[in-house]
N, C-alpha and C positions, 0 to 999 in steps of 0.2 A: 626608483617606484620599489613595489614588495616586489618583491623573490616567494615569497609564501603565501597561502590567507589561509583561514584556516577556521573554518566555522562551527560550531556547536549548539546543539539542542535538541533541550528533556522535556515535556511536556506530558502533561499529569490529566486524568479526566476519569471526575468520583463516578457513581453513576448512580439512582438511585437503586435500581435489581442487579447492575452488570459488577464485577468486582470495579475494582479503581485501579483502571490503566495506564499504563507508562512506559512513553517509547524516550528513544535519542536516534539522538544521526547527527549524524560529520561525517563534513569534508576538508576535503585542502585541496591547492589551488599555487600550480606550480606551471613560474614562469621562465624555457630553460630562453631561449632570443626573444627577441620586439617580436620574431613569427606564432614560433613556437609554444604553447603551453600543455600544463600534464593538470589530469582531476584525478581527485578518485571519491569515491561518497559511502555510508554504509545510513542505514536506517531505518526501523522497524513503524512497523501502522500496523494501526486497525483498526474495523469494523463490526460495532453493532449490529443482529440483528438488526432488523426492520421490526415495528408490530407487527406489521401484516400476517409477517411472520410466524411470527410468534403466534399470537391470538386468536385468528380470526381461519374459519375455515370455510373452504365450496364448499356445498357440496347442489349437486346436478341428480335427476333425472337418468337413472340406469337399471340395468339387466339384471342385477344384487337379488339375494334375498330379500332385503326391504322394500328393494326400487329405488333406493337408492345411493348416489355411487359420491363417494369426495374422494376433490379432483387435489382440494388442499386439507390438508390436518393442522389443528395447530400445537406448536408442541413450543410454550414457555420456558423450558429445563435447557431452553441454545446457547449458547456461551457466542462472544465477539471470539470473533475473523485473526486470525493473523497474519502476516508477512514485514519480513527478512528481506530488504534488498541492497544490493551492490551493481558498483556503477566506475565505469575505468573509462575516463577520454582522454582526448589529444585532437585541438586544436590546433591550426593553420591557419595563419592569415595569410592570404593572395595580399589584398590593399584595403585601403582601407571599404570598401563595402564588402566586399569578398572573402568568404573564409570556406575550409571546408575540414571535417568533425567527424571524427573516428569513434564509434562509443562500444562498447559491449558490455553488457551489466549481465545480472539473474537473480531471480528471483524466486522465494523460497517462501511455499506456503504450512507453516507448521502445524496450524488449525486451521481447515476451511467447512463451509458450510455446506454442503452437496446440497 
């Protein structure tokens, strides 16, 4: 059987308001023996802001000068959130129906909507 497996993915999203976003994914999995395999993966992702965050507002009666308190203020200038993630894992196959996995991962948000 295969000892190493590689997976590569590229995705382009074109949006009429936001910039074109290109994301990449890569994974490699290796089998050490019949019971132990290891894997490494890296990926990028993005999430466009929801329309209600960009364009809607919520106004409630409040104790401001005008008597209106804005709980949510629209922001049409928001940009997509970005995420970079990496993962490393090891699987030990105890028997046909049982395995043990150890996984460590890291996520970085270079651009996040708060």
